[in-house]
C-alpha positions as CSV (number, residue, x, y, z in Angstrom):
1,X,47.7,-35.9,48.3
2,X,49.0,-39.1,49.8
3,X,46.8,-41.1,47.5
4,X,48.2,-39.3,44.5
5,X,51.8,-39.9,45.6
6,X,51.0,-43.6,46.2
7,X,49.4,-43.9,42.8
8,X,52.3,-42.1,41.2
9,X,54.8,-44.5,42.8
10,X,52.8,-47.5,41.8
11,X,52.6,-46.2,38.2
12,X,56.4,-45.6,38.1
13,X,57.1,-49.1,39.5
14,X,54.8,-50.7,36.9
15,X,56.5,-48.6,34.1
16,X,60.0,-48.8,35.4
17,X,59.6,-52.0,37.3
18,X,62.3,-50.8,39.7
19,X,62.3,-52.2,43.2
20,X,64.4,-49.4,44.4
21,X,61.7,-46.9,43.4
22,X,59.1,-48.9,45.3
23,X,61.2,-48.8,48.5
24,X,61.9,-45.1,48.1
25,X,58.2,-44.4,47.7
26,X,57.3,-46.5,50.6
27,X,59.8,-44.7,52.9
28,X,58.5,-41.4,51.5
């Protein structure tokens, strides 16, 4: 589950390229 979440966050960052998203995912 954690792996999927991490991948999802990475994918979103690559697509959206949003730093905020990266931080949020890291915290989560």
